[in-house]
mmCIF file of the N, C-alpha and C atoms, coordinates in Angstrom:
data_MODEL
# 
_entry.id   MODEL 
# 
loop_
_atom_site.group_PDB 
_atom_site.id 
_atom_site.type_symbol 
_atom_site.label_atom_id 
_atom_site.label_alt_id 
_atom_site.label_comp_id 
_atom_site.label_asym_id 
_atom_site.label_entity_id 
_atom_site.label_seq_id 
_atom_site.pdbx_PDB_ins_code 
_atom_site.Cartn_x 
_atom_site.Cartn_y 
_atom_site.Cartn_z 
_atom_site.occupancy 
_atom_site.B_iso_or_equiv 
_atom_site.pdbx_formal_charge 
_atom_site.auth_seq_id 
_atom_site.auth_comp_id 
_atom_site.auth_asym_id 
_atom_site.auth_atom_id 
_atom_site.pdbx_PDB_model_num 
ATOM 1   N N  . MET A 1 1  ? 26.422  -8.059  -13.623 1.00 0.00 ? 1  MET A N  1 
ATOM 2   C CA . MET A 1 1  ? 25.565  -9.049  -13.942 1.00 0.00 ? 1  MET A CA 1 
ATOM 3   C C  . MET A 1 1  ? 24.984  -9.653  -12.605 1.00 0.00 ? 1  MET A C  1 
ATOM 4   N N  . ASP A 1 2  ? 25.649  -9.623  -11.483 1.00 0.00 ? 2  ASP A N  1 
ATOM 5   C CA . ASP A 1 2  ? 25.143  -10.131 -10.232 1.00 0.00 ? 2  ASP A CA 1 
ATOM 6   C C  . ASP A 1 2  ? 24.047  -9.005  -9.701  1.00 0.00 ? 2  ASP A C  1 
ATOM 7   N N  . SER A 1 3  ? 24.165  -7.727  -9.745  1.00 0.00 ? 3  SER A N  1 
ATOM 8   C CA . SER A 1 3  ? 23.268  -6.846  -9.280  1.00 0.00 ? 3  SER A CA 1 
ATOM 9   C C  . SER A 1 3  ? 22.046  -6.903  -10.108 1.00 0.00 ? 3  SER A C  1 
ATOM 10  N N  . LEU A 1 4  ? 21.968  -7.371  -11.366 1.00 0.00 ? 4  LEU A N  1 
ATOM 11  C CA . LEU A 1 4  ? 20.942  -7.357  -12.384 1.00 0.00 ? 4  LEU A CA 1 
ATOM 12  C C  . LEU A 1 4  ? 20.138  -8.632  -11.594 1.00 0.00 ? 4  LEU A C  1 
ATOM 13  N N  . LEU A 1 5  ? 20.555  -9.693  -11.404 1.00 0.00 ? 5  LEU A N  1 
ATOM 14  C CA . LEU A 1 5  ? 19.773  -10.704 -10.866 1.00 0.00 ? 5  LEU A CA 1 
ATOM 15  C C  . LEU A 1 5  ? 19.150  -10.413 -9.414  1.00 0.00 ? 5  LEU A C  1 
ATOM 16  N N  . THR A 1 6  ? 19.956  -9.614  -8.663  1.00 0.00 ? 6  THR A N  1 
ATOM 17  C CA . THR A 1 6  ? 19.171  -9.278  -7.390  1.00 0.00 ? 6  THR A CA 1 
ATOM 18  C C  . THR A 1 6  ? 17.914  -8.354  -7.584  1.00 0.00 ? 6  THR A C  1 
ATOM 19  N N  . ILE A 1 7  ? 18.144  -7.423  -8.624  1.00 0.00 ? 7  ILE A N  1 
ATOM 20  C CA . ILE A 1 7  ? 17.187  -6.480  -9.058  1.00 0.00 ? 7  ILE A CA 1 
ATOM 21  C C  . ILE A 1 7  ? 15.902  -7.297  -9.422  1.00 0.00 ? 7  ILE A C  1 
ATOM 22  N N  . ALA A 1 8  ? 16.068  -8.337  -10.169 1.00 0.00 ? 8  ALA A N  1 
ATOM 23  C CA . ALA A 1 8  ? 15.030  -9.219  -10.747 1.00 0.00 ? 8  ALA A CA 1 
ATOM 24  C C  . ALA A 1 8  ? 14.367  -10.037 -9.750  1.00 0.00 ? 8  ALA A C  1 
ATOM 25  N N  . GLN A 1 9  ? 14.974  -10.223 -8.542  1.00 0.00 ? 9  GLN A N  1 
ATOM 26  C CA . GLN A 1 9  ? 14.321  -11.005 -7.560  1.00 0.00 ? 9  GLN A CA 1 
ATOM 27  C C  . GLN A 1 9  ? 13.533  -10.268 -6.523  1.00 0.00 ? 9  GLN A C  1 
ATOM 28  N N  . ILE A 1 10 ? 13.244  -8.901  -6.910  1.00 0.00 ? 10 ILE A N  1 
ATOM 29  C CA . ILE A 1 10 ? 12.542  -8.154  -5.821  1.00 0.00 ? 10 ILE A CA 1 
ATOM 30  C C  . ILE A 1 10 ? 11.005  -8.609  -5.769  1.00 0.00 ? 10 ILE A C  1 
ATOM 31  N N  . ASN A 1 11 ? 10.560  -8.596  -4.685  1.00 0.00 ? 11 ASN A N  1 
ATOM 32  C CA . ASN A 1 11 ? 9.216   -9.099  -4.361  1.00 0.00 ? 11 ASN A CA 1 
ATOM 33  C C  . ASN A 1 11 ? 8.215   -7.997  -4.861  1.00 0.00 ? 11 ASN A C  1 
ATOM 34  N N  . ASP A 1 12 ? 7.148   -8.343  -5.673  1.00 0.00 ? 12 ASP A N  1 
ATOM 35  C CA . ASP A 1 12 ? 6.392   -7.362  -6.212  1.00 0.00 ? 12 ASP A CA 1 
ATOM 36  C C  . ASP A 1 12 ? 5.448   -6.636  -5.237  1.00 0.00 ? 12 ASP A C  1 
ATOM 37  N N  . LEU A 1 13 ? 5.460   -7.259  -3.975  1.00 0.00 ? 13 LEU A N  1 
ATOM 38  C CA . LEU A 1 13 ? 4.442   -6.537  -2.898  1.00 0.00 ? 13 LEU A CA 1 
ATOM 39  C C  . LEU A 1 13 ? 5.215   -5.212  -2.476  1.00 0.00 ? 13 LEU A C  1 
ATOM 40  N N  . TRP A 1 14 ? 6.510   -5.010  -2.656  1.00 0.00 ? 14 TRP A N  1 
ATOM 41  C CA . TRP A 1 14 ? 7.148   -3.828  -2.439  1.00 0.00 ? 14 TRP A CA 1 
ATOM 42  C C  . TRP A 1 14 ? 6.789   -2.608  -3.264  1.00 0.00 ? 14 TRP A C  1 
ATOM 43  N N  . PHE A 1 15 ? 6.270   -2.952  -4.300  1.00 0.00 ? 15 PHE A N  1 
ATOM 44  C CA . PHE A 1 15 ? 5.689   -1.830  -5.196  1.00 0.00 ? 15 PHE A CA 1 
ATOM 45  C C  . PHE A 1 15 ? 4.512   -1.405  -4.730  1.00 0.00 ? 15 PHE A C  1 
ATOM 46  N N  . THR A 1 16 ? 3.851   -1.964  -3.723  1.00 0.00 ? 16 THR A N  1 
ATOM 47  C CA . THR A 1 16 ? 2.608   -1.340  -3.168  1.00 0.00 ? 16 THR A CA 1 
ATOM 48  C C  . THR A 1 16 ? 2.826   -0.231  -2.258  1.00 0.00 ? 16 THR A C  1 
ATOM 49  N N  . LEU A 1 17 ? 4.017   -0.025  -1.634  1.00 0.00 ? 17 LEU A N  1 
ATOM 50  C CA . LEU A 1 17 ? 4.425   1.058   -0.644  1.00 0.00 ? 17 LEU A CA 1 
ATOM 51  C C  . LEU A 1 17 ? 4.335   2.326   -1.456  1.00 0.00 ? 17 LEU A C  1 
ATOM 52  N N  . PRO A 1 18 ? 5.114   2.573   -2.428  1.00 0.00 ? 18 PRO A N  1 
ATOM 53  C CA . PRO A 1 18 ? 4.812   3.822   -3.078  1.00 0.00 ? 18 PRO A CA 1 
ATOM 54  C C  . PRO A 1 18 ? 3.632   4.215   -3.676  1.00 0.00 ? 18 PRO A C  1 
ATOM 55  N N  . LEU A 1 19 ? 2.845   3.092   -4.023  1.00 0.00 ? 19 LEU A N  1 
ATOM 56  C CA . LEU A 1 19 ? 1.506   3.251   -4.596  1.00 0.00 ? 19 LEU A CA 1 
ATOM 57  C C  . LEU A 1 19 ? 0.436   3.660   -3.589  1.00 0.00 ? 19 LEU A C  1 
ATOM 58  N N  . ILE A 1 20 ? 0.569   3.001   -2.273  1.00 0.00 ? 20 ILE A N  1 
ATOM 59  C CA . ILE A 1 20 ? -0.187  3.406   -1.203  1.00 0.00 ? 20 ILE A CA 1 
ATOM 60  C C  . ILE A 1 20 ? 0.123   4.891   -0.793  1.00 0.00 ? 20 ILE A C  1 
ATOM 61  N N  . ALA A 1 21 ? 1.356   5.229   -0.690  1.00 0.00 ? 21 ALA A N  1 
ATOM 62  C CA . ALA A 1 21 ? 1.758   6.619   -0.407  1.00 0.00 ? 21 ALA A CA 1 
ATOM 63  C C  . ALA A 1 21 ? 1.240   7.505   -1.170  1.00 0.00 ? 21 ALA A C  1 
ATOM 64  N N  . SER A 1 22 ? 1.433   7.307   -2.558  1.00 0.00 ? 22 SER A N  1 
ATOM 65  C CA . SER A 1 22 ? 0.910   8.377   -3.481  1.00 0.00 ? 22 SER A CA 1 
ATOM 66  C C  . SER A 1 22 ? -0.507  8.454   -3.455  1.00 0.00 ? 22 SER A C  1 
ATOM 67  N N  . VAL A 1 23 ? -1.420  7.426   -3.470  1.00 0.00 ? 23 VAL A N  1 
ATOM 68  C CA . VAL A 1 23 ? -2.818  7.513   -3.511  1.00 0.00 ? 23 VAL A CA 1 
ATOM 69  C C  . VAL A 1 23 ? -3.247  8.221   -2.357  1.00 0.00 ? 23 VAL A C  1 
ATOM 70  N N  . SER A 1 24 ? -2.748  7.946   -1.170  1.00 0.00 ? 24 SER A N  1 
ATOM 71  C CA . SER A 1 24 ? -3.297  8.443   0.129   1.00 0.00 ? 24 SER A CA 1 
ATOM 72  C C  . SER A 1 24 ? -2.905  9.979   0.222   1.00 0.00 ? 24 SER A C  1 
ATOM 73  N N  . LEU A 1 25 ? -1.780  10.321  -0.346  1.00 0.00 ? 25 LEU A N  1 
ATOM 74  C CA . LEU A 1 25 ? -1.375  11.658  -0.339  1.00 0.00 ? 25 LEU A CA 1 
ATOM 75  C C  . LEU A 1 25 ? -2.296  12.546  -1.155  1.00 0.00 ? 25 LEU A C  1 
ATOM 76  N N  . VAL A 1 26 ? -2.523  11.956  -2.393  1.00 0.00 ? 26 VAL A N  1 
ATOM 77  C CA . VAL A 1 26 ? -3.347  12.708  -3.409  1.00 0.00 ? 26 VAL A CA 1 
ATOM 78  C C  . VAL A 1 26 ? -4.719  12.775  -2.906  1.00 0.00 ? 26 VAL A C  1 
ATOM 79  N N  . TYR A 1 27 ? -5.277  11.626  -2.315  1.00 0.00 ? 27 TYR A N  1 
ATOM 80  C CA . TYR A 1 27 ? -6.751  11.736  -1.941  1.00 0.00 ? 27 TYR A CA 1 
ATOM 81  C C  . TYR A 1 27 ? -6.750  12.789  -0.707  1.00 0.00 ? 27 TYR A C  1 
ATOM 82  N N  . ALA A 1 28 ? -5.779  12.804  0.169   1.00 0.00 ? 28 ALA A N  1 
ATOM 83  C CA . ALA A 1 28 ? -5.928  13.607  1.460   1.00 0.00 ? 28 ALA A CA 1 
ATOM 84  C C  . ALA A 1 28 ? -5.659  15.186  0.871   1.00 0.00 ? 28 ALA A C  1 
ATOM 85  N N  . ALA A 1 29 ? -4.902  15.397  -0.191  1.00 0.00 ? 29 ALA A N  1 
ATOM 86  C CA . ALA A 1 29 ? -4.758  16.695  -0.563  1.00 0.00 ? 29 ALA A CA 1 
ATOM 87  C C  . ALA A 1 29 ? -6.028  17.279  -1.383  1.00 0.00 ? 29 ALA A C  1 
ATOM 88  N N  . THR A 1 30 ? -6.660  16.384  -1.762  1.00 0.00 ? 30 THR A N  1 
ATOM 89  C CA . THR A 1 30 ? -8.006  16.803  -2.412  1.00 0.00 ? 30 THR A CA 1 
ATOM 90  C C  . THR A 1 30 ? -8.902  17.186  -1.163  1.00 0.00 ? 30 THR A C  1 
ATOM 91  N N  . ARG A 1 31 ? -8.877  16.757  -0.143  1.00 0.00 ? 31 ARG A N  1 
ATOM 92  C CA . ARG A 1 31 ? -9.828  17.204  0.863   1.00 0.00 ? 31 ARG A CA 1 
ATOM 93  C C  . ARG A 1 31 ? -9.281  18.285  1.859   1.00 0.00 ? 31 ARG A C  1 
ATOM 94  N N  . HIS A 1 32 ? -8.056  18.504  1.782   1.00 0.00 ? 32 HIS A N  1 
ATOM 95  C CA . HIS A 1 32 ? -7.544  19.698  2.671   1.00 0.00 ? 32 HIS A CA 1 
ATOM 96  C C  . HIS A 1 32 ? -6.551  20.564  1.943   1.00 0.00 ? 32 HIS A C  1 
ATOM 97  N N  . GLU A 1 33 ? -6.230  21.658  2.779   1.00 0.00 ? 33 GLU A N  1 
ATOM 98  C CA . GLU A 1 33 ? -5.239  22.667  2.143   1.00 0.00 ? 33 GLU A CA 1 
ATOM 99  C C  . GLU A 1 33 ? -4.094  22.828  2.696   1.00 0.00 ? 33 GLU A C  1 
ATOM 100 N N  . LEU A 1 34 ? -3.976  22.635  3.987   1.00 0.00 ? 34 LEU A N  1 
ATOM 101 C CA . LEU A 1 34 ? -2.760  22.878  4.951   1.00 0.00 ? 34 LEU A CA 1 
ATOM 102 C C  . LEU A 1 34 ? -2.095  21.448  4.923   1.00 0.00 ? 34 LEU A C  1 
ATOM 103 N N  . ILE A 1 35 ? -0.749  21.467  5.127   1.00 0.00 ? 35 ILE A N  1 
ATOM 104 C CA . ILE A 1 35 ? 0.079   20.273  5.018   1.00 0.00 ? 35 ILE A CA 1 
ATOM 105 C C  . ILE A 1 35 ? -0.242  19.449  6.179   1.00 0.00 ? 35 ILE A C  1 
ATOM 106 N N  . VAL A 1 36 ? -0.357  19.857  7.340   1.00 0.00 ? 36 VAL A N  1 
ATOM 107 C CA . VAL A 1 36 ? -0.470  19.104  8.590   1.00 0.00 ? 36 VAL A CA 1 
ATOM 108 C C  . VAL A 1 36 ? -1.740  18.253  8.555   1.00 0.00 ? 36 VAL A C  1 
ATOM 109 N N  . PRO A 1 37 ? -2.889  18.711  8.325   1.00 0.00 ? 37 PRO A N  1 
ATOM 110 C CA . PRO A 1 37 ? -4.066  17.903  7.837   1.00 0.00 ? 37 PRO A CA 1 
ATOM 111 C C  . PRO A 1 37 ? -3.903  16.871  6.837   1.00 0.00 ? 37 PRO A C  1 
ATOM 112 N N  . ILE A 1 38 ? -3.191  17.269  5.768   1.00 0.00 ? 38 ILE A N  1 
ATOM 113 C CA . ILE A 1 38 ? -2.882  16.382  4.700   1.00 0.00 ? 38 ILE A CA 1 
ATOM 114 C C  . ILE A 1 38 ? -2.218  15.160  5.089   1.00 0.00 ? 38 ILE A C  1 
ATOM 115 N N  . LEU A 1 39 ? -1.164  15.422  5.813   1.00 0.00 ? 39 LEU A N  1 
ATOM 116 C CA . LEU A 1 39 ? -0.217  14.277  6.286   1.00 0.00 ? 39 LEU A CA 1 
ATOM 117 C C  . LEU A 1 39 ? -1.105  13.427  7.265   1.00 0.00 ? 39 LEU A C  1 
ATOM 118 N N  . LEU A 1 40 ? -1.694  13.936  8.042   1.00 0.00 ? 40 LEU A N  1 
ATOM 119 C CA . LEU A 1 40 ? -2.549  13.185  9.022   1.00 0.00 ? 40 LEU A CA 1 
ATOM 120 C C  . LEU A 1 40 ? -3.619  12.268  8.398   1.00 0.00 ? 40 LEU A C  1 
ATOM 121 N N  . HIS A 1 41 ? -4.325  13.050  7.529   1.00 0.00 ? 41 HIS A N  1 
ATOM 122 C CA . HIS A 1 41 ? -5.355  12.187  6.644   1.00 0.00 ? 41 HIS A CA 1 
ATOM 123 C C  . HIS A 1 41 ? -4.707  11.185  5.756   1.00 0.00 ? 41 HIS A C  1 
ATOM 124 N N  . SER A 1 42 ? -3.640  11.467  5.195   1.00 0.00 ? 42 SER A N  1 
ATOM 125 C CA . SER A 1 42 ? -3.024  10.491  4.439   1.00 0.00 ? 42 SER A CA 1 
ATOM 126 C C  . SER A 1 42 ? -2.669  9.186   5.127   1.00 0.00 ? 42 SER A C  1 
ATOM 127 N N  . LEU A 1 43 ? -1.965  9.497   6.452   1.00 0.00 ? 43 LEU A N  1 
ATOM 128 C CA . LEU A 1 43 ? -1.588  8.338   7.310   1.00 0.00 ? 43 LEU A CA 1 
ATOM 129 C C  . LEU A 1 43 ? -2.872  7.471   7.556   1.00 0.00 ? 43 LEU A C  1 
ATOM 130 N N  . ARG A 1 44 ? -4.011  8.128   7.917   1.00 0.00 ? 44 ARG A N  1 
ATOM 131 C CA . ARG A 1 44 ? -5.152  7.343   8.296   1.00 0.00 ? 44 ARG A CA 1 
ATOM 132 C C  . ARG A 1 44 ? -5.642  6.697   7.098   1.00 0.00 ? 44 ARG A C  1 
ATOM 133 N N  . ILE A 1 45 ? -5.560  7.218   5.900   1.00 0.00 ? 45 ILE A N  1 
ATOM 134 C CA . ILE A 1 45 ? -5.960  6.426   4.645   1.00 0.00 ? 45 ILE A CA 1 
ATOM 135 C C  . ILE A 1 45 ? -5.019  5.387   4.210   1.00 0.00 ? 45 ILE A C  1 
ATOM 136 N N  . ALA A 1 46 ? -3.803  5.574   4.623   1.00 0.00 ? 46 ALA A N  1 
ATOM 137 C CA . ALA A 1 46 ? -2.749  4.536   4.278   1.00 0.00 ? 46 ALA A CA 1 
ATOM 138 C C  . ALA A 1 46 ? -3.138  3.357   5.139   1.00 0.00 ? 46 ALA A C  1 
ATOM 139 N N  . VAL A 1 47 ? -3.292  3.434   6.421   1.00 0.00 ? 47 VAL A N  1 
ATOM 140 C CA . VAL A 1 47 ? -3.640  2.551   7.387   1.00 0.00 ? 47 VAL A CA 1 
ATOM 141 C C  . VAL A 1 47 ? -4.998  1.673   6.924   1.00 0.00 ? 47 VAL A C  1 
ATOM 142 N N  . TRP A 1 48 ? -5.943  2.537   6.579   1.00 0.00 ? 48 TRP A N  1 
ATOM 143 C CA . TRP A 1 48 ? -7.106  1.840   5.963   1.00 0.00 ? 48 TRP A CA 1 
ATOM 144 C C  . TRP A 1 48 ? -6.748  0.887   4.713   1.00 0.00 ? 48 TRP A C  1 
ATOM 145 N N  . ILE A 1 49 ? -5.978  1.402   3.989   1.00 0.00 ? 49 ILE A N  1 
ATOM 146 C CA . ILE A 1 49 ? -5.761  0.619   2.635   1.00 0.00 ? 49 ILE A CA 1 
ATOM 147 C C  . ILE A 1 49 ? -4.882  -0.652  2.995   1.00 0.00 ? 49 ILE A C  1 
ATOM 148 N N  . VAL A 1 50 ? -4.001  -0.440  3.928   1.00 0.00 ? 50 VAL A N  1 
ATOM 149 C CA . VAL A 1 50 ? -3.060  -1.715  4.276   1.00 0.00 ? 50 VAL A CA 1 
ATOM 150 C C  . VAL A 1 50 ? -3.967  -2.774  4.906   1.00 0.00 ? 50 VAL A C  1 
ATOM 151 N N  . GLY A 1 51 ? -4.975  -2.144  5.831   1.00 0.00 ? 51 GLY A N  1 
ATOM 152 C CA . GLY A 1 51 ? -5.804  -2.872  6.569   1.00 0.00 ? 51 GLY A CA 1 
ATOM 153 C C  . GLY A 1 51 ? -6.858  -3.795  5.670   1.00 0.00 ? 51 GLY A C  1 
ATOM 154 N N  . PHE A 1 52 ? -7.357  -3.060  4.747   1.00 0.00 ? 52 PHE A N  1 
ATOM 155 C CA . PHE A 1 52 ? -8.063  -3.563  3.703   1.00 0.00 ? 52 PHE A CA 1 
ATOM 156 C C  . PHE A 1 52 ? -7.478  -4.703  2.909   1.00 0.00 ? 52 PHE A C  1 
ATOM 157 N N  . MET A 1 53 ? -6.252  -4.416  2.432   1.00 0.00 ? 53 MET A N  1 
ATOM 158 C CA . MET A 1 53 ? -5.384  -5.492  1.628   1.00 0.00 ? 53 MET A CA 1 
ATOM 159 C C  . MET A 1 53 ? -5.118  -6.620  2.635   1.00 0.00 ? 53 MET A C  1 
ATOM 160 N N  . ALA A 1 54 ? -4.888  -6.528  3.924   1.00 0.00 ? 54 ALA A N  1 
ATOM 161 C CA . ALA A 1 54 ? -4.616  -7.571  4.739   1.00 0.00 ? 54 ALA A CA 1 
ATOM 162 C C  . ALA A 1 54 ? -5.813  -8.409  4.979   1.00 0.00 ? 54 ALA A C  1 
ATOM 163 N N  . VAL A 1 55 ? -6.997  -7.842  5.009   1.00 0.00 ? 55 VAL A N  1 
ATOM 164 C CA . VAL A 1 55 ? -8.352  -8.605  5.125   1.00 0.00 ? 55 VAL A CA 1 
ATOM 165 C C  . VAL A 1 55 ? -8.377  -9.498  3.845   1.00 0.00 ? 55 VAL A C  1 
ATOM 166 N N  . ILE A 1 56 ? -8.286  -8.779  2.636   1.00 0.00 ? 56 ILE A N  1 
ATOM 167 C CA . ILE A 1 56 ? -8.436  -9.423  1.358   1.00 0.00 ? 56 ILE A CA 1 
ATOM 168 C C  . ILE A 1 56 ? -7.337  -10.633 1.342   1.00 0.00 ? 56 ILE A C  1 
ATOM 169 N N  . PHE A 1 57 ? -6.182  -10.244 1.623   1.00 0.00 ? 57 PHE A N  1 
ATOM 170 C CA . PHE A 1 57 ? -5.146  -11.324 1.802   1.00 0.00 ? 57 PHE A CA 1 
ATOM 171 C C  . PHE A 1 57 ? -5.497  -12.671 2.575   1.00 0.00 ? 57 PHE A C  1 
ATOM 172 N N  . VAL A 1 58 ? -5.960  -12.330 3.728   1.00 0.00 ? 58 VAL A N  1 
ATOM 173 C CA . VAL A 1 58 ? -6.517  -13.457 4.607   1.00 0.00 ? 58 VAL A CA 1 
ATOM 174 C C  . VAL A 1 58 ? -7.475  -14.113 4.050   1.00 0.00 ? 58 VAL A C  1 
ATOM 175 N N  . VAL A 1 59 ? -8.481  -13.530 3.383   1.00 0.00 ? 59 VAL A N  1 
ATOM 176 C CA . VAL A 1 59 ? -9.720  -14.276 2.894   1.00 0.00 ? 59 VAL A CA 1 
ATOM 177 C C  . VAL A 1 59 ? -9.295  -14.996 1.649   1.00 0.00 ? 59 VAL A C  1 
ATOM 178 N N  . ILE A 1 60 ? -8.577  -14.528 0.854   1.00 0.00 ? 60 ILE A N  1 
ATOM 179 C CA . ILE A 1 60 ? -8.019  -15.451 -0.383  1.00 0.00 ? 60 ILE A CA 1 
ATOM 180 C C  . ILE A 1 60 ? -7.014  -16.503 0.211   1.00 0.00 ? 60 ILE A C  1 
ATOM 181 N N  . LEU A 1 61 ? -6.275  -16.349 1.202   1.00 0.00 ? 61 LEU A N  1 
ATOM 182 C CA . LEU A 1 61 ? -5.481  -17.259 1.746   1.00 0.00 ? 61 LEU A CA 1 
ATOM 183 C C  . LEU A 1 61 ? -6.476  -18.477 2.275   1.00 0.00 ? 61 LEU A C  1 
ATOM 184 N N  . LEU A 1 62 ? -7.470  -18.182 2.959   1.00 0.00 ? 62 LEU A N  1 
ATOM 185 C CA . LEU A 1 62 ? -8.534  -19.106 3.346   1.00 0.00 ? 62 LEU A CA 1 
ATOM 186 C C  . LEU A 1 62 ? -9.022  -19.850 2.365   1.00 0.00 ? 62 LEU A C  1 
ATOM 187 N N  . ILE A 1 63 ? -9.427  -19.249 1.244   1.00 0.00 ? 63 ILE A N  1 
ATOM 188 C CA . ILE A 1 63 ? -10.131 -19.830 0.305   1.00 0.00 ? 63 ILE A CA 1 
ATOM 189 C C  . ILE A 1 63 ? -9.318  -20.816 -0.493  1.00 0.00 ? 63 ILE A C  1 
ATOM 190 N N  . ALA A 1 64 ? -7.929  -20.291 -0.689  1.00 0.00 ? 64 ALA A N  1 
ATOM 191 C CA . ALA A 1 64 ? -6.940  -21.291 -1.407  1.00 0.00 ? 64 ALA A CA 1 
ATOM 192 C C  . ALA A 1 64 ? -6.565  -22.445 -0.360  1.00 0.00 ? 64 ALA A C  1 
ATOM 193 N N  . TRP A 1 65 ? -6.647  -22.123 1.040   1.00 0.00 ? 65 TRP A N  1 
ATOM 194 C CA . TRP A 1 65 ? -6.211  -23.456 1.845   1.00 0.00 ? 65 TRP A CA 1 
ATOM 195 C C  . TRP A 1 65 ? -7.454  -24.430 1.853   1.00 0.00 ? 65 TRP A C  1 
ATOM 196 N N  . ARG A 1 66 ? -8.501  -23.774 1.745   1.00 0.00 ? 66 ARG A N  1 
ATOM 197 C CA . ARG A 1 66 ? -9.765  -24.841 1.688   1.00 0.00 ? 66 ARG A CA 1 
ATOM 198 C C  . ARG A 1 66 ? -9.863  -25.666 0.372   1.00 0.00 ? 66 ARG A C  1 
ATOM 199 N N  . LEU A 1 67 ? -9.249  -25.159 -0.627  1.00 0.00 ? 67 LEU A N  1 
ATOM 200 C CA . LEU A 1 67 ? -9.390  -25.847 -1.972  1.00 0.00 ? 67 LEU A CA 1 
ATOM 201 C C  . LEU A 1 67 ? -8.373  -26.938 -1.957  1.00 0.00 ? 67 LEU A C  1 
# 
């Protein structure tokens, strides 16, 4: 019962990590055929996605702070 309570308290933001990884890998795999360029491109895309999410988070945080 105690382990069920700890599982229920997982922050929803942790679910973005596998989503970002899978989206970036699939997108990179549609552009390249070899594994090394796929991994490098997916890393760049993952950084872009995380950066974009951080900028949107800051914008929403500032909007909420002003209200």
